[in-house]
Structures are given as C-alpha cells and as structure tokens.
C-alpha positions in Angstrom: 10.8 -8.1 2.4 7.7 -9.2 4.3 4.5 -10.5 2.7 1.4 -9.2 4.4 -2.3 -9.2 3.9 -4.3 -6.0 3.8 -5.5 -6.2 7.4 -1.9 -6.7 8.8 -0.6 -4.0 6.6 -3.3 -1.5 7.6 -2.9 -2.2 11.3 0.8 -1.9 11.2 1.2 1.1 9.0 -2.1 2.9 8.4 -3.6 3.9 11.8 -1.1 5.7 14.0 -1.6 9.3 12.7 -4.1 11.2 10.5 -1.4 11.5 7.8 -1.0 7.7 7.8 -4.8 7.2 7.6 -5.0 9.6 4.7 -2.1 7.9 2.8 -3.5 4.5 3.4 -6.8 5.7 1.9 -4.8 6.9 -1.2 -3.1 3.6 -1.4 -6.4 1.7 -1.2 -7.7 4.0 -4.0 -4.8 2.8 -6.2 -4.9 -0.8 -5.3 -8.6 -1.5 -5.6 -9.0 -0.7 -9.3 -5.8 -2.6 -10.0 -7.0 -5.6 -8.1 -10.4 -5.5 -9.7 -8.7 -6.2 -13.1 -7.8 -9.6 -11.7 -4.4 -9.0 -13.3 -2.6 -7.6 -10.2 0.1 -10.1 -9.2 1.9 -8.2 -6.5 2.1 -4.8 -4.9 5.3 -3.6 -3.3 5.3 -0.7 -0.8 8.6 0.8 0.6 10.0 4.0 1.8 9.0 6.1 4.8 5.4 4.7 4.8 6.7 1.3 6.0 8.7 2.8 8.8 7.7 4.2 12.2 7.9 7.8 10.9 4.7 9.6 12.1 4.2 11.7 8.9 5.5 10.1 5.8 5.5 12.5 2.8 4.4 10.0 0.2 3.8 6.5 -0.9 6.5 4.5 -2.8 4.7 1.7 -4.6 5.2 -0.8 -7.4 2.4 -2.7 -9.0 3.2 -5.9 -10.8 0.6 -6.9 -13.3 0.1 -10.2 -15.1 1.9 -10.3 -18.5 -1.4 -10.3 -20.4 -2.7 -7.1 -18.7 
C-alpha cells in the first residue's frame, strides 16, 4: 500500500495512454462528489489501473466514508 496525493497519483497512473486519461477522468468524477461531502476518509485504488498495463479495463476502488455519513 502506498499513500499518494492526487497529483502524484495522476502523474504516475493517469497520463500514459488515452485509456488511462479517460479512466482517471471517471475516477475523478467519482471522487469529487464523495470528497465534497466532507465525509470521505480514504479512497483505495487497486487492480490493473495501478500497474504499468497500458489499457486497464476498469477501475477497482473502495471509498471509506466517516461513520456519520
């Protein structure tokens, strides 16, 4: 497991191919509303998106929200 800010994550995993750029946009579309609730504690991303695979098929994510969400 590696904790990373958005900029580091985007640079490392979201710019190499058009598919990765598109998937990163979809991830941002999911994370922004969750973060705007101010109840998002953590977001975990795993699977092929966090590898060097040029064209991951999907995003594997888990959003952990505060208990009072």
